[in-house]
N, C-alpha and C positions, 0 to 999 in steps of 0.2 A: 453787213455792212458795216462799214466801220464808223463809231459814234466821233462827232467832232467837238470841241469843246464848248460851240454854239449850243446844240443839243444837251451834252450834260447840265451846262447853266439852266436851259430849261427844266430841264428834269428837277434839277434841284429848287428851281424857284416853285415849280409847281407841286413837290412834296412839301416844302416850306408853306407855301400857300394853305394847303389841304390842313397841315395841323394845326395852323395860327388859326384859320378863320374854322368857326361851328358855327352851326344852323342848329334850329328846334323847330318841327311843326306844332302848332298849337290847334285845336278844335273846338267852336263855342256852337251850340253848348259841349260842354266838355263831358262826351259819353261817346261809345264807340258802336251803340245800335241805333237806329231811328225806323220811326214807320217813315210810309209813303207819303208823297206831298209836303211832307216837313224840309224846312231847309237848315241847311249848316254854311259856316265860315271858318275855312283855315285858312292861317296866316304862317309867314316864316320870318320867326325871329334870328338873325343874324350878327356875328359878333365878328369887328373888324370888316364890314362891307359895305359898298356905296349903296345897298339895297336893292337891287336891281336881281330879284330873285326870282323862281319860278317853281310852279306847284305842278307836281307830275302824281300821275295816278297809274297802275296796273290794272285793268278789269278784264270780263271776258270779250271784249270790243277791243283789248290791245292796247299799247304802253304811248299814252299821248301827253301834252301837256294842258294846264288850264288855258281854256279860250279856242282849243283846237274839238269843235264839238262839244264841250260839256263846260260849265261854269263862265263866270264872268271876272276875268283879271282886274283887280284894281290895285295896282301896286305890286307890294309884296301879301297881298291875301286873293283867295279865290272865293268866289259866293257861288253856292250852289242852292237856289230858289225855290226848286222842284226835286225833291228825291224820287227816285224810281229803283227797284229791285237790280237793275242793270248798273248803279253807279255803285253798286258793292264791291270791295277790293281794298289794293293795298296803295296809300298815299305817303308821298314825301316831297322837300323841296330839296333846290340846289341855286346855286349863284352863279355868277359869272368868274367870281374869284376862285371855285374850286371847293366851296364849302357846301357840305349836303347833309340832311337832317337825317336823322331814324326813322324808318319807315313804322305807320300804324295800319290798323286795318279797321276798315268802317264795313257795316256791314245795314241794309238797307231790306227790312222786311215787309211781305204784304201780309202777316199774319196778324194778331190783334195783340200779342203779347212780345214784349223788350224786356231785357235786362239791362238796367243803368249801371255801368262799371264806369270805373276809370279808363280812360284811353290809352292814356300814358303810363309808364310803369310807377309803382308806388316805392317810396325808400321804408325800407326796412325799420320794424318799430313802430312806425305810423298804424293808426285805425284807420278800415277801409270798410265804408257802406253800399251794401249792393242794394238796389230796389228792383223790383217785380211790377211793371208797367203793364195797362191796358191801355186802348186808344182813345175808347169811347165809355169807360164806368171809372169810376174814384180809383185812386193809385193806393189803397190802404186795405185790399183783401187778401185774406192768407194763401200763402204761396211756399212752395216746394223748395227748396236750392239744391244744387246738385253740383258737385264738383266731381271732372272726369269722369262722366257718368254715374255717381254712386251718390245718394241722396244725403246730404247734411244734415238739415231739421228744416223742419216746417215753421214760416214766423207767420202768427195772425195778422198785423199788420203789413204785410208784403216787406218788410226792411229787414236785413239781414247784416252784422256788423261783424267784424273780422278784427279783434284786438290785437295790436302788436304783432303785424305780420311779420312773415319769414319768408325762406324762400321754400319752405316745405307748402307754402300759400297758394306757390304757383302752378298753374294749370285752365283747365278750360272750364268755366262755369256756366251755368244754366238755370231756369227757373220755370215752374208751371203754377197757373192758376187752374184750377178747377171749374170746368166748364167755360172757360177762354181760351185755353191753349197752352201751348210750349214756347219760351224763346229761343232763338237763334243761340249758339255758342260762343263766348268771346273767351279770349287768353287774357290774363291775370299776371302782371310779370312784376316782379318785386325785387327793385335794386339794393344793395347793401349798401351799409350806412357809410358815410368817409370816415376815416380815422382823425379823430382831432387831435394835434399836438399839445399835451397839456405838459405845460412847465413843470419840473420835477421840484418837491417840496423843498423849502428851506430850511436847515437843520441850524438849531440854534448856536452858537459858538459854545464851547465847553469850559464849564467853570475853571476857573482862575485854583489852581493848586493848593491845598490847604498850607497853612505856615509850617517849616519843617520844626518837629518836636525837639530836634538836638539842642536850639537853643534857648528853650524853655530851662534847663538845669543852671546855666550860666547864667540865668535872670533871676532864678527864685532863691539862689546860694546867697549871694550879698546881699538878698533883701532879709531873708532868714535871720542872718548873723546878725545884719541892725537891729531887726526885733528882738532877740535875744538880747542884745549887749541893753538896749532900750527896756527892756523888762526888768532886768537885773538892778539897774540903776533905779526902778522905782521901787523895787523890793526892799533894797538894801535898809532903808532907816525904820522900814516897817517892820523886818526882821529884827532889827536892833532892839525896838520896843518890844516885840512879843515876846522874844526868848528870852530877853535879860541879858542876853550875852553867855546864857549859863553852856556849860560844856556836853550836856547831855542834849539841848536844844540845838546847838550848832552840828551836833553828829546826825542828828534825825532830819534835819535841813539839808545837810550835806548827801544822805542816803537819797532824799526827794529829789535834789537837784541830778543825782545822775541815772534816776529813773528818767531824768525827763530833757536833760540839756547834757551837751558833751562835755570833756573833762577838761578842755579847755575852758569853758564858761564858769565851771566851777572854781577853777584855779582864779579865773578874772573876782568872781565873788570873795575869795578869799582874798586876795590881796587889797579887795576893798575895804574888807573888814579889819585887816591888820591895821588897815591906814587908821582907823578910829580909834586903835587901842594902843598902837606901839609909831608913832612918826617916825623913828628914830635908823639905826642900821639894818633893822631886821625886816621893815619894810622895802629896803633898796637892796637887799638880798634877794628877798623874795620876788621882789619884781624882775631883776637879773634872770632867776633860776625860769621862770614862767617865760619869760621873752625869749631864753635858750630855746624851751620845750618846742616854743611854736612856731621858730626858726627851722628845728630837726624836723619836726612834723610836715612843714609844708615842703623840705627838700625832698625828703623821703617820696612825697608824693610826685613828684615831678621825676 
């Protein structure tokens, strides 16, 4: 049969509806096993729906909805006030918009022991407590707990906690209280924990690069020259007094200067010394020779 544009549009609308609308079935009290004559309330929680939902079940009596021979509908809720073993089966809900919930298994037993376990899937990493209950006696009797037919351990108070559950904890669980009997089995499902998008760690900006060391000599050399000249100016009067202008003293001090200062500094000091002894033509001649030597030295460096 050839599909018309109208049928394709209806199909697309149905797919969008089913993907957009979601439903979840909740059970109160929240457990999967019940004694006979107890009551239970099932509610359908929907997203983007008008609230006109229906509770369905599939039992030994067939597949039918709340109000058709079982339960009392009240909007999106179905109440069962008197449970019997025939109420055991699979339950779910759906809406007119096409939203449907996952199915859950409810068990009603005529025995005297039930296992109180989560009716909905548990989140990975959570703690889950299982309790072994009797109908007429206190709920703190010693109980043995089993998973997939194998004994896990016996708890003296009738309660067992599974810490930080993961996929390996999925399976069929039951319990046994000596002298009272054994509970039916219930399946426990574990859902994978959703990943959270964490922001990447922020890295601090890199520190500014250190100042280039190549500029240091250009700054230090002029300062050093000024310091030497200043030192010589201070030392000249002192040297004149201490050495008494003796020839031996001059020679000793000249040797000291050669070990500590440059040749140009020594010549500068000599000019200063001659200035105090002969202010005539010899001073002018010495000054010109030193000036020429300094100019030639600077020219050779360039």
